[in-house]
BAZA-584620 format. One line per field, with one value per residue (C-alpha): residue number from 0; chain; x, y, z. Coordinates in nm, 3 decimals. Each point is the difference from the previous one (the first is absolute). Layout:
BEGIN
resi <- c(NUM|...)
chain <- c(A|...)
X <- c(X|...)
Y <- c(Y|...)
Z <- c(Z|...)
//
This chain:
BEGIN
resi <- c(0|1|2|3|4|5|6|7|8|9|10|11|12|13|14|15|16|17|18|19|20|21|22|23|24|25|26|27|28|29|30|31|32|33|34|35|36|37|38|39|40|41|42|43|44|45|46|47|48|49|50|51|52|53|54|55|56|57|58|59|60|61|62|63|64|65|66|67|68|69|70|71|72|73|74|75|76|77|78|79|80|81|82|83|84|85|86|87|88|89|90|91|92|93|94|95|96|97|98|99|100|101|102|103|104|105|106|107|108|109|110|111|112|113|114|115|116|117|118|119|120|121|122|123|124|125|126|127|128|129|130|131|132|133|134|135|136|137|138|139|140|141|142|143|144|145|146|147|148|149|150|151|152|153|154|155|156|157|158|159|160|161|162|163|164|165|166|167|168|169|170|171|172|173|174|175|176|177|178|179|180|181|182|183|184|185|186|187|188|189|190|191|192|193|194|195|196|197|198|199|200|201|202|203|204|205|206|207|208|209|210|211|212|213|214|215|216|217|218|219|220|221|222|223|224|225|226|227|228|229|230|231|232|233|234|235|236|237|238|239|240|241|242|243|244|245|246|247|248|249|250|251)
chain <- c(A|A|A|A|A|A|A|A|A|A|A|A|A|A|A|A|A|A|A|A|A|A|A|A|A|A|A|A|A|A|A|A|A|A|A|A|A|A|A|A|A|A|A|A|A|A|A|A|A|A|A|A|A|A|A|A|A|A|A|A|A|A|A|A|A|A|A|A|A|A|A|A|A|A|A|A|A|A|A|A|A|A|A|A|A|A|A|A|A|A|A|A|A|A|A|A|A|A|A|A|A|A|A|A|A|A|A|A|A|A|A|A|A|A|A|A|A|A|A|A|A|A|A|A|A|A|A|A|A|A|A|A|A|A|A|A|A|A|A|A|A|A|A|A|A|A|A|A|A|A|A|A|A|A|A|A|A|A|A|A|A|A|A|A|A|A|A|A|A|A|A|A|A|A|A|A|A|A|A|A|A|A|A|A|A|A|A|A|A|A|A|A|A|A|A|A|A|A|A|A|A|A|A|A|A|A|A|A|A|A|A|A|A|A|A|A|A|A|A|A|A|A|A|A|A|A|A|A|A|A|A|A|A|A|A|A|A|A|A|A|A|A|A|A|A|A|A|A|A|A|A|A)
X <- c(-1.767|-0.214|-0.337|0.160|0.233|-0.300|-0.179|0.306|0.030|-0.367|-0.001|0.252|-0.255|-0.347|0.080|-0.291|-0.252|0.043|-0.015|0.153|-0.198|0.166|-0.221|0.231|0.369|0.185|-0.322|-0.119|-0.296|0.070|-0.292|0.048|-0.248|0.001|-0.344|-0.188|-0.247|-0.289|0.160|0.135|0.359|0.250|0.135|0.378|0.221|0.372|0.138|0.345|0.159|0.356|0.189|-0.269|-0.282|-0.322|-0.288|-0.308|-0.378|-0.044|-0.267|-0.230|-0.015|-0.153|-0.239|-0.108|-0.029|-0.210|-0.292|-0.056|0.212|0.136|0.325|-0.166|0.119|0.341|-0.043|-0.071|0.292|0.222|-0.105|0.065|0.350|0.083|-0.104|0.208|0.312|-0.012|0.004|0.301|-0.177|-0.023|-0.289|0.012|-0.315|-0.228|0.259|0.126|0.347|0.304|0.342|0.172|0.308|-0.014|0.094|-0.266|-0.282|-0.199|0.043|-0.109|-0.300|-0.114|0.072|-0.195|-0.301|-0.006|0.012|-0.291|-0.199|0.046|-0.095|-0.307|-0.104|-0.068|-0.347|-0.071|0.034|-0.350|-0.137|0.196|0.256|-0.146|-0.109|0.366|0.059|-0.352|0.087|0.312|-0.203|-0.264|0.262|0.185|-0.316|-0.122|0.329|0.059|-0.341|-0.192|0.280|-0.187|-0.249|0.279|-0.022|0.103|0.072|-0.121|-0.226|-0.176|-0.315|-0.091|0.272|0.083|-0.168|0.298|-0.184|-0.226|0.246|-0.057|0.245|-0.003|-0.149|-0.052|-0.165|-0.223|-0.137|0.038|-0.191|0.175|0.023|0.094|0.138|0.028|0.212|-0.158|0.171|-0.178|-0.275|0.183|0.098|-0.353|-0.144|0.250|-0.074|-0.377|0.012|0.218|-0.230|-0.312|0.168|0.076|-0.361|-0.129|0.222|-0.149|0.334|-0.043|0.171|-0.050|0.106|0.158|0.113|0.239|-0.016|0.272|-0.274|-0.351|-0.145|0.216|-0.161|-0.287|-0.354|-0.032|0.325|-0.098|-0.324|0.193|0.242|-0.279|-0.197|0.299|0.154|-0.120|0.199|0.153|0.264|-0.028|0.371|0.323|-0.050|-0.338|0.159|0.291|-0.233|-0.273|0.158|0.145|-0.317|-0.213|0.200|-0.014|-0.380|0.001|0.212|-0.216)
Y <- c(-0.977|-0.224|-0.163|-0.341|0.149|0.136|-0.336|-0.183|0.236|-0.038|-0.376|-0.039|0.137|-0.039|-0.332|-0.072|0.224|0.301|0.114|0.298|0.183|0.255|0.308|0.216|0.049|-0.027|-0.039|-0.336|-0.085|-0.251|-0.236|-0.145|-0.112|0.321|0.154|0.305|-0.052|-0.011|-0.293|0.186|-0.076|0.273|0.169|-0.037|0.104|-0.023|0.290|0.012|0.338|-0.022|-0.185|0.077|-0.232|0.115|-0.187|0.216|0.000|0.234|0.192|-0.300|0.004|0.349|-0.090|-0.308|0.207|0.268|-0.241|0.040|0.296|0.306|0.178|0.336|0.215|0.113|-0.186|-0.328|0.057|0.065|-0.332|-0.177|0.143|-0.083|-0.363|-0.029|0.172|-0.164|-0.340|0.067|0.074|0.303|0.182|0.158|0.133|-0.274|-0.275|-0.176|-0.150|-0.151|-0.001|-0.335|-0.201|-0.345|-0.186|0.190|-0.042|-0.256|0.190|0.324|-0.163|-0.122|0.340|0.163|-0.224|0.115|0.364|-0.055|-0.181|0.294|0.256|-0.206|-0.006|0.374|-0.102|-0.074|0.371|0.046|-0.250|0.054|0.279|0.268|0.197|0.033|0.223|0.144|0.336|0.031|-0.071|0.258|0.261|-0.060|0.024|0.321|0.189|-0.114|-0.032|0.255|0.251|0.280|0.008|0.109|-0.292|0.053|-0.293|-0.031|0.306|0.115|0.199|0.104|0.180|-0.169|-0.329|-0.198|-0.326|0.079|-0.010|-0.033|-0.225|0.223|0.344|0.094|0.300|-0.055|0.319|0.174|-0.275|-0.183|-0.376|-0.214|-0.336|-0.283|-0.312|-0.283|-0.325|-0.209|0.053|0.245|0.237|-0.020|0.102|0.285|0.129|-0.011|0.177|0.272|0.042|0.014|0.253|0.224|-0.033|0.091|0.307|0.084|0.007|0.029|-0.310|-0.314|-0.322|-0.281|-0.334|-0.249|-0.341|-0.262|-0.265|0.119|-0.351|-0.094|0.260|-0.098|0.082|0.270|0.165|-0.010|0.186|0.263|0.062|0.022|0.244|0.221|0.026|0.155|-0.245|-0.340|-0.191|-0.364|-0.084|0.149|-0.153|0.173|0.334|-0.053|-0.068|0.254|0.265|0.233|-0.001|0.059|0.307|0.131|-0.022|0.187|0.271|0.036)
Z <- c(-0.465|-0.222|0.061|0.055|0.260|0.194|-0.023|0.128|0.296|0.089|-0.048|0.281|0.248|-0.152|-0.173|-0.237|0.180|-0.224|-0.358|-0.173|-0.268|-0.225|-0.022|-0.207|-0.057|0.332|0.199|0.136|0.219|0.272|0.059|0.346|0.272|0.203|0.050|0.123|0.286|-0.248|-0.183|-0.303|-0.091|0.081|-0.314|0.001|-0.289|-0.059|-0.198|-0.157|-0.060|-0.122|0.273|0.260|0.108|0.164|0.161|-0.059|-0.041|-0.302|0.192|0.033|0.382|0.021|-0.281|0.196|0.319|-0.173|-0.037|0.376|0.111|-0.184|0.078|-0.052|0.291|0.118|0.328|-0.178|-0.235|0.302|0.155|-0.331|-0.034|0.361|-0.050|-0.316|0.135|0.343|-0.170|-0.222|-0.329|-0.227|-0.166|-0.346|-0.170|0.131|-0.041|0.313|-0.047|0.167|-0.172|0.032|-0.083|-0.167|0.317|0.198|-0.251|0.199|0.329|-0.163|-0.166|0.341|0.156|-0.281|0.060|0.363|-0.105|-0.238|0.270|0.238|-0.266|-0.089|0.366|-0.030|-0.119|0.366|0.076|-0.139|0.248|0.319|0.001|-0.223|0.308|0.102|-0.303|-0.014|0.152|-0.213|-0.316|0.092|0.084|-0.326|-0.208|0.164|-0.030|-0.358|-0.169|0.211|0.058|-0.181|0.288|0.238|0.246|0.361|0.229|0.360|-0.005|0.319|-0.091|0.355|0.192|0.327|-0.096|-0.124|0.066|-0.298|-0.289|-0.374|-0.184|-0.310|-0.061|-0.365|-0.162|-0.304|-0.157|0.334|0.180|0.288|-0.044|0.302|-0.100|0.254|-0.061|0.200|0.093|0.259|0.255|0.225|-0.281|-0.142|0.337|0.045|-0.351|0.036|0.337|-0.154|-0.302|0.217|0.231|-0.297|-0.117|0.345|-0.003|-0.340|-0.181|-0.379|-0.134|-0.204|0.173|-0.201|0.143|-0.157|0.165|-0.031|-0.007|0.083|0.000|0.301|0.224|0.229|-0.109|0.268|-0.107|-0.365|0.082|0.197|-0.287|-0.259|0.216|0.079|-0.347|-0.324|-0.212|0.067|-0.196|0.102|-0.036|-0.134|-0.345|-0.022|0.095|-0.239|-0.292|0.072|0.223|-0.260|-0.212|0.310|0.101|-0.356|0.014|0.330|-0.159|-0.310)
//
């Protein structure tokens, strides 16, 4: 298929509201009025490979998304792949694509734009839904990046007091570390009561809290957490960036 053939196919549906820019051999960028929520034009490319035609983004969507939201955990990557596959597209090394036939080019371009819009909406996870994967992110980080500290999940330090549970028990240079993952007021209260109970019982431990969003807690709850814990990570991103180095300092 030649460039003029592609233009003729697109002209039947987009009329004069598009342009086709050759980027390299067998790769053309389609300039059409389809936009991300922030107003930037969606990057759409048409790639020719032998007799096959692909609508793709050449990795530009994830680059655009990375300005506000990184796909840097397995849980986020899982969500990304589900969005892509559930909407009839494919994913190859950062490139989102849909194979198409000449007579389906317009339909697949429009389908592709919807896929890109849904992938781009992942930026909203940071603002509204990040707590839904908060515990999964924490769990993944601890058992991958902090595995050398022999983490145990759902540890009960005082026999017979199952209501006072530690989310993760780690050992750093023989010293017990109790790590609490806190999402919301109720979990913050439960965690601080547990930590203060262990202190009252004179258990030798260091208490660390990871909040999904510390700023969302009430002032009273914030004070309780700060008083009960030896170390606080204000959100998952803080823990992800600083957690490994912090534990290495504890171990030194």
